[in-house]
N, C-alpha and C positions, 0 to 999 in steps of 0.2 A: 452499446454502442461501443468502439471500443479507438482507444487513441491511435497516435502514431506510429507507437512501438508495439508488438505482439506481446501477448504474456510472455511466451517463452523467452522472448528479446528481454525484457525485466527482469525476469527471473534467474538467466545467465550476468546479468549484471550484477543484482544483489546476491547471487552467491559467492560471486567474486569479492564479496566484500562491499561493494561498491552502495552509492543512497541516491535511489530514486525518487522524484516528485510527480505525482499523478493527480488526476481531478476524479473524485468519487463520481462524475459524473459520465465517465467514461467507460469505465469498468463495475461489472457487475461483484455485488460482495465476495463470492465464492473466488473471481478471478483475483479481487485485493488479497486473499486467503491466500492463494497462492505464490502468488509474489512475494506477500510478507514470510511464507514458511521457508520462502528458500534462501535467505535470509539468516535460517538461524544459524547455522554452523558457523557463517563468515560474518558475524557480526553486520552483517548488511543493512541497509534502511532503507525503509517506505515512508515519502511525506504523502499524506491524503490530504489533497484540499476540496475544496467544497464539502466537507464531511458531514456539513449540518443536513446532507441529505440522504445517510444513512440513520439508519437504526440503529438505536444504543448496542441492543443485544448483537446487533452484524459489526458494530466498533468493538465490544470486549471480543469476538469470537477472534477478529483481525489480529487485535493484541498480543492473546494469546499464542498467535503463532511465531511470535519473533518477539518476545517481553521486552521492552525498553528499548527498542528498535522502531517502532512505529510511532509515528506524529500523525497527529487529527489537526485538521486546521479547520475552525469552525467557522471562519471568517471567510465571504465572498471575496475577499481582496487576498492576492497574493502575501506571503510573508519576504 
């Protein structure tokens, strides 16, 4: 299932140094990896809501794509 913005849209925003907030229920772990990695050179950030629905190893792999710039929200309520 996909959110309102495409993966490419989110990658463009993050690669420009932007910060995006996405729901883990709307994107696969592979898609979240792609979004996170787009911000590595620009320090772009991603906030992943409902991260409790991801496996720990998926969270680790996503975090490794852009260290220090990935936030996992393990609460069901928005920050």
